[in-house]
Phi, psi and omega in degrees: 000129177248097190061237178257010184248130186255136177275130178289137172267157181295135183275142177288137179255015188292337183260009178288136178299140179299332183286344181274115181267161179225142181227130185237140180221151174284306178215142183210166180296309181199134178295326176296318178298317181293322177300318179296318179296318179298322176296315181297328180277357180073023184269351176248117184275319185222295181219154181198164166232148180239123185233134178226150177282342178195162180228142177267340182222045177296150182217157176242201179285160178057032177073011181288155178273137174252110183285121186212070176294160183303130176085354184277329186204195182251121180241112191219139169233132177251128189242137176225128171293138181235030181299139179067017175252131179294160188311113178277158177280116184302321182298331178294321177292326176296316177298317180300315180293321180297317177299314181299316180297314180298317179303309183291316182296322176293319180296319186280318188256336186079358181280150180275079177284137181232169179251127167260109190308141353254355193232007181258139175257127190232149169227120178051043177079002179251144184282123178262326183189181181208168184229135177231111180261129179230158178237153172254119188243137175216132179052045177062021176232146178282123178270330182200155174244128179244120181248107179270135182229126175238129180228130177286120183252300185264331179224158179248106184288157173276125181286149185241177179067224183274359182258098186251020183292151174292148182238167175213176178216163182296325181294342180278351181289148178291332179237165178127180185281166169274126191261077168278177184301321180296320181293321178296318179295318178299316179298316180299318180293323178295318177296317181301318179295320181289321176298317178303313181295316180292320179295324178295330172297317180298316181299330180269000180084008182269077188249000184300315181295319179298315179298319180295314181293323179299320176293318180296327185271357184296145177293000000 
């Protein structure tokens, strides 16, 4: 313990499914874009996560820009092949990811992170992060689900365009870990594993718990 700030220790990866692949980048245009490219290249067999220290063309919902310079935050996409699965409701995956993020962030930081439906992560009325779920569709069937997650870690960017909400970041909390590069990567991997687990519930139709938690976590 350093004062009231705790250093994150490296998380064990021993329980990660062998089928879940991981791809790491220093800077990229968008983790969602890269996830789509990896799928097109046949490099993702079942599930994967794509993590970058920064993005040059990050985006949010409604065409908004997601500001994500290198080292400022967590840029993550979790990918699931959805072959032979009938069209899933995209919003359900967004809720699933939001629940997973809140669960992990509360566990790690102790902060009361909440969901502003359906895709914003909030602390005390300020935007901490957001979720963008996209699908890869072929012949009227969903081939894959890509869940993009952006979380402000070291800095809180000023939102642009029509989105003028106040923002915050994890480093601004009175309690929580010291966010060096290793800690950010550990946090991203922990979130990726929880999103993977929650999404697999959605694929099996087991969504009652997710729906309940999403309501409980609402701002």
